N, C-alpha and C positions, 0 to 999 in steps of 0.2 A: 797304967791306970786309965789314962785318957782314952786309950784305944778301946778298952773294955766299956767305958761309959758311952763312947761313940756308938759302939755296936749295940749296946742295950737301948740307947735312945732311938736309933733308926730301925731296930728290930722289934722291940716289944712295946714302945710307947708312942710311936709316930706313924701316921699314915699320910704320906705325901703323894704317892704315885697316882691316886685317883684324881686329884686335882691337876697334877703335872701332866697327865696324859692329854688333857684338853689343851693345856698350854703348848705342849709339844706339837699337837695337831695344827693349831693355829699358826705357830711359827713355821712349821714345815710348809704349810700352805702359802704363807707369806713369802717364803724364800723361793717358792715355785713361780710366783707372779708379782714380785715386789715392785716391778716397774709401774704398775697401775693402781697400787694400794696406797691410800693416804692414811694419816695417823688416826683420824676419826674412825674409819672403817676397821682398822686394826684393833682399836680399843673396844669397839662394839663387839667384834668377834671374840676377843678375849673375855669380855663380860659374859657372853652367852655360853661359851664352851668351857670356861673355867669356873664360873660362879655356880652353875647347876651341880656339877660333881662335888664341889666344896660343900654345898648345902646338904647333899646326900651323905657325905662323910660325917658331917656334924650330927645328922640324924642317926647314923649308925652308932656313933659313940654314945649317944644319949639313950637310945631306945633298944639296943641289942646287947646281949651278954658277951657275944663274940664278934666285936666290930671288925677285927682284922680279917676274919674269915669272909665276911660279907664284902669287905673293901676289896679284897683280892678278886673275888668273883665279879664285883662291879667294875674293877679295872679291866678285867678280861672283856666284859660286855662293852665297855666304852672303846677299847682298842679295836675290836672287830666291828663296832658300830661306826666309829669315826673313819677308820681306814679301810672300809669295805671295798671301795673301788680299787685301791692300791693292792689289797690282798688278792682280790679276784684276778687282777691283771698279772700279779706275780705267779699265782697258781697256774693260770691258763697259759702263761708263757712257756712253762716246762711240761705241763700235763699233755698227754696224747688227746686227740680230738674227742674220744668217747668218754674221757674223764673230766672234760672242761666244765666249769661251773657257770650257770646263767645267773644273773643278778637277782632275778625274781625268786630264786630258791635260797638266797643267802640268809634271809631272816630265819628260815626253818633250820638251816645249818647252825646258826648262832644259838638258837634255843637249845638244840641238841648238845652243843659244846658246853653251854652253861650248866645244863642239867648234869652232864657227866662230871664236870669240874666240881660242882656242888657236892655230889655224893662221894667223890674220891678224896675230897679235901680233908686233912686232919690238922689239928691245931699246931702240933709240933713242927710239921713240915711248913705250915703256913707262916710261922715266925721267920723261918729262913727265906721263904719266898717274899715276904713283906720287906725284909732287909734288902734282898736282891732288887726288887722292883723300885724301892725308894732310891737306891744308888743309881740304878739304870736310868730312871726317868730324870733324875738330877743331871746326870751326864749328858743325856740327849737334849734336854732343855738348854743346858749350857752351850752345847755345840750349835744348836739352831739359833740361840740368842746371839752368839758371836757372828754367825752368818748374817742374821738380820741386821745387826748394827753395821756390819761391813757394807751390805747392800744399801742400807739407808744413806750411808755417807758417800757411797761410790756408785750411784746410779748412772749407768752409761747412756741412758735413754732420755736424760733431761733435755728439754727443748729450749733453745734460746728464743725467747718471745719478744725481746725488745724491738721496737720499731727501728727500721734501718735509717730513717731520717726523722727530723723534728716534726711533730704532728701539728696540724693546724688547730687554731682555736675554734671550738664549736660555736655556732650561733643559731638564730631562728631558721636559717636556710640550710643548715646541715641536715642531710636527708636521713629519715628513718630507713632501716634496711630490713626487709622481710625475706627470710629464707624458708621456702616451703618445699620440704623434701617429700616426694611422693614415692613410697617404697615399691619397687618392682614395676615402674612405669616404663615400658619398653619404647623404643624409638619409632618414628613415623615409618621409616623404610622397613623395619622389621614387621610392623603391623600389616603393611601391604604385602610383604614377601611371604610371611609365614602364616598369616591369618586371613589374607585377602580382605583386610578391613581398612576402610578409608576414614582417617581421623581428621579430615579437613574441615568438617563442620565445626568442631571445637577450636581448631587452630585458627580458622578464619574469624571466629568470634573474638578470639584473643587479639588477633591482629587489628581488629577494628577499634580496640581500646589501647592501641599502640604497644602491644607486646611484640617482641622480636624473637623469632624461633631460630635456634641453632640447628640448622637442617640436618646435619650429619653428626649430631652430638654423640659422644661415646663416653663410657666410664672406664677408667684404667683398670679397675678391679671389678669382679662380678659378685662381690659379697659386701653386704651392708657396712660392716665395721671397718673394712679397708677403705671403702669409698668415702665414708664420712670423715675418717682420719685424713685422707688425702685432700678432700674438699676444704676442710676447716684449717688446714695447715699450708695449703698451696705447695705441697711437696709430696714426693713419693714416700711411702712409709718405710721402704727399705732401699738400700743402695743398689742391690742386685735386681735388675728389672727383667731378667730372663724368665723368672718364675717366682712364685711365692711359696715359701715353705708351709706345708699344711700343719705344722706343729703348733702347739698351744702358745709358744713364745711370741709368734707373730701377732696373734690375737691380743695378747697382753700388751704388747708394744702399741698396738692400735688403740686399745682402750685408754692407755695412758696419754696418747697423743690427742685423743678426742677430749679427754678431761681437761688437759692443759693446752688447748689448741691456740695457735697463733692469732687466728682471726678475732676471736672474742677477747683475747688479751690485748691486742692492739686497739680494738675498739674501746675497751674500757680505759686504756691509757689516754685515748683521745677524748674521753668524757661521756661515752655512750653508756646507757643502761642496757644490760644484756638479759634477755628473757629466754629460758629454756623450756620448750614444750615438746621435749623428746623423751625417749626412754633411757637416755644416757645421763650419767652424772657429769656435769661440766663445771669445773672450778667449784664454787660454793653453791651452784644451782643444782638442787636434787632432781632426779628424774620426774617428769610430770606424770607419766603413766608408767607403772612398773612393767618390767619385761619378764616373761616366763611365768609370772605369778602375780596374783592380786595383792600380795602383802609383803613381798621381799623387795627392798629398794636398793640393796647394795650388790654390785656385781661380785665383790669379793665374797660376800656371804652366799651368793648363789653358787659360786665356784666351790666353796667349802662344802655346802650342803649336797652338791652333786656327787661328792666323793663318799657320802655317808649313806647309811640306811634311811636317814631322814628324807632323802630325795624321794623315796617311794611314798613316804607319809605326806610330803608336801604336794605331790601330784594328786593323791587321794583328796586332800583338803581342798586343793584348787578345783577339782571336779565337783566336790560338794558345794563349794562356795559359789561356783558359776552355774550349777545345775538349775535349769528352768528359768535362768535370768536372761532372757533374750534382750532385755533393755541394756544389759551390760555390753552386748555386742555392738549395739548402736552407739552407746556412749564411748566406746573405744575410738569412734570417729568424731561423734558430735561434741564430746566434751573438750578436746583440744581445739577444735575449730571455733567453738563458742568463746573459749578463753582468748584465742587469737583475735577474734573480732573485737572483744572488749578492750584489749590492749591497743588495737588500731584506733578505736574511737575515743579513747581516754587521753586527755591532754597530759603532756609531760614536759617539765622544764628541760629535760635532757633528750637528745635523740635516742631512739631505741633500735637495738638489733633483736629481732624475734626469730628464733629458730623453731619452726613447727615441723614435726615429723609425723606424717600420716602413714599408718601401717596398712596401706591400701593403695593400689589394687592387689597387693600381695595377698596370698592365701592366708587364712582360710577364706573361701569364697562364700560369703554370707549374704551379699546384697545383689538384688537384680538391678537393671539399669535405671529403675525409678527410685532406688534407695530403699526398697522394701526387703525385709528379711525373707529368705526362702522358707517356705512353709512345708512341713512334713517331708515328703520324698521328692518334692519338685526339683531340687538341685540335682538329685541323682539321675534325672532324665536328660541332663545336659552333659556334654563332654567337658573336659577340663578347659579346653580352649574357649568354649562358649561361656563358661562360668567366668573366666578371666575377663573376657570382653564385656560381659554384662557389668561386672564390677568396675571395669575401666570407664565405661560410659557414665556410671554413677559418679565416679571420681571427677570426670570432666565437668559435670554440673556443679560439684562442690568447688572446684578450682575457679570456674567462671564466676560463681557467686562470691567467692572471697575476693577475686580481682575487682569486681564491681563495688564490693563493700569498701575495699581500700580506697578506690577512686572517690567514693562519695564521702567517706568519713575521716580520711587521713588529715591530721592536723599539721603536717609538715610535708615538704617534698619527700619523695620516697623512691627507693630502689627495691625492686622485687626480683628474686630469682626463684623460679619454679623448676625443679629438676628431679630426676630419678636417680637412685643409687645403683641400679642394675636393671636388666631386663626381666622378663617373666620367669625364665629358667624352668620351664615346665616340659620341655621336649625330652623324649627318650634318646633320640639320636644325639650322640656326643658332639659331633661336629656342628650340627644345627644349634644345639644348646649353647655351645661355646660362642658362636658368632652372635646369636640373638642376645645373649646375656650381657654383652658389652655395649649394647645400644640403649639409648635412653632419650626421652623427650625433655628438652630444655628450653625455657622461655625467660627472657629478660624484660624488665621495664625500668627505663632510666627517666629521671625527671625532665631532661631536655630532649628526650626521644631521639638522641643522636647515638647511633650504634656502630660508628665507624671503627671503634677499637675492638669490635668482636669479629670473629671469623666463623665460618660454617662447619668446621670440623673440630671445634673445641672439645677437650676432654675434661673430666672432673678436676684434675690437678690445676687447671687454669681458670676455673669458673669464678673464683673469688678475687682474682687479680684485677679484673676490670671494675669490680665493686669497690675495692680499696682505692683504685685510681679515681673513680668518680666521687666517692664519699670523702676521702682523706687526702686527695692529691698525692697519692703514693704510687707512682707508676712502677710496676714490676714487670720485668721481662717475662714473656711466656716461656714455659718449659716445653720440651718435645712431648707430643701427645703419643704416649707409648701404651700399648695394651699389655698387661701383665697376666700371664697364664696362671691359672689356679686349678 
């Protein structure tokens, strides 16, 4: 009898699959990138992808005479919507070249499938399908839940962030630390070699206010996420330094290491206030400026949406949102700088660590050397190299202005590190691009103007070590300066 009641309950009276397909999608995504997802992000994703289908099911039960029919169709829609990228990849993996599907045609395919399913569906068959889908989604959610629990309890990429020695007590002379990350700022030698550009006017100006240039500075990785993870943890992101795997897993590990990085953890343990003016989420500091979109703030949600049809919609919305808003381009640079200056000038009972990430001179190339937005087709009249140099010269004026502002308004002694995460990476020639992309411009400012602990070929992995030495009396041995191919 109980078997019959069980079948009747899951076949005729209950619609679970429409809600569970969203839960399955989120859990499946979590298990793909669990290393960098925190509980808050997971709960937000669950709310978005489970709540909406549940509301739709409630509406179907209330306002339609055949809710199961529409629920089955809705589950089909949600499946091909949520798993769009996975399905296209699976189809194209086995289909010959002339049958492979492009993502931009997927929405049309989905509409056709739904229409066919709608007209072929019959109530008797749908009761059996409803039973099958209920059991199938329960099974898959159970499997993914078990995986998620295991991954949550056995994360192999947790970082031990406890300081290696006892930390000094902070006082009025404990320096503020300013990290100014200038995206795609190539090195002095690369500017001379590949662009025939002399950057000495800017560098000499910085030297006059006691900044020290690392003359042959280089970045271990030539991609932002790997460089930032390396910088903020003072360690290579992977143990194999021969090359980096281009798989998603390495990016996930890097996001995780940025979020829970050693530098900011140690500084907090020492009593520092940490300020995040970047597009990364770091500990409980949200991104200051969203990345990829004006309204999405979670990397996990970006990852999930990129797998779905909604990725096309988000791109359209982003275009509409930013269309005609030239001020938005300027604010991408001015807003974080203005906020940075406010923190510098505002007194604080605690020393501060401020991480400012400028998405410049990285493309898009929107500014001329005077900081004016390119008008109409003026940018099209220049080569990519010329546009990069124009934007770099504008960045130079911003950096010098910030350095002078710190000098005039800082309320404590301060340490400043200005560095790039990689070079310009704009050359077609692979060898030239590889060499140039691992060079970067790097400048230090110490309170005592004593730079004996620095050396002229420092790489990203070692840049934070002298800062911890100066600020917290934590001398750390330098690691080998290794270039990791990507």
